[in-house]
C-alpha positions, 0 to 999 in steps of 0.5 A, a space after each residue: 673094517 668099516 662096519 666094525 668101525 661104524 659099529 664101534 662109533 655107534 656103541 660109543 655114541 650110546 655109552 658116552 652120554 650115559 657115562 657123562 651123566 653118571 660123572 656129572 651126578 658123581 661130581 654134583 654129589 661131591 659138591 664139584 661144580 662144572 667149570 663154566 664155559 668161557 665165551 667171547 666178550 664183544 664190546 661195541 665201540 661204534 654201533 653198526 646197522 642192519 643184519 649180522 653175518 652168519 657162519 656161512 658168509 664172507 666178511 670184509 674187515 679191518 682188524 688188529 689182533 693183540 695179546 692181553 698185554 697189548 702186543 700186536 701180533 697181526 693187523 690188516 685192512 680190508 681183509 676178506 675172510 670166510 666166517 667159518 674158516 677163522 678160529 671159533 672165538 673170532 667167528 663167534 664175535 663176527 656173527 654178533 657184529 653189524 655192518 659199519 660197526 667197530 668192536 672189541 673182542 676178548 677171546 679165551 684161549 680155548 676158543 683161539 689157538 689153545 694149548 698149541 699156540 701158533 706163530 707169534 701167539 704163545 700157548 694158552 693165550 687169551 686174545 684181544 681184537 679190535 674189528 671193524 666190519 666193513 661189509 659182508 656177503 653170502 656165497 650166493 651174492 659172491 657167486 652172482 658178483 663173479 658171474 657178472 664180472 665174468 660176463 662183463 669181461 667176455 662182453 668187452 672181449 667180444 666188443 673189441 674189433 679183431 686186429 688184422 695185419 695189412 
């Protein structure tokens, strides 16, 4: 079963690019332009400084999420999050920010919650976020901080004199 499934995927991987190419040529011949891919619009409100986070990093942000009409659906301060664990459009915006900067993100629905929506977000909703990137760390930096904190806790436990009953 696994071999058959793997072989089917291989066949599909070989056939799809050719089929897509033929379809693109047919559309071009018919004068049909491909739909432009919508991207996240990032507006700098206050410039930050230094490096930008990657999709593997963890960020600390203040943010306010709104629908296009200004309805606030979520907001948080000092919110830690993994860049790679948020909706694609939010991640696309985060990797363009610098520490200390404030930004406005306009995220098309297909890079947010799409046709399904989610919670207070209706299906096919474009989203707007106001975000301040307070800080970011790599996984290695977080691991080092955790190890240092654990070491400090173990050291303080060992430094406390044992209590004896008299």
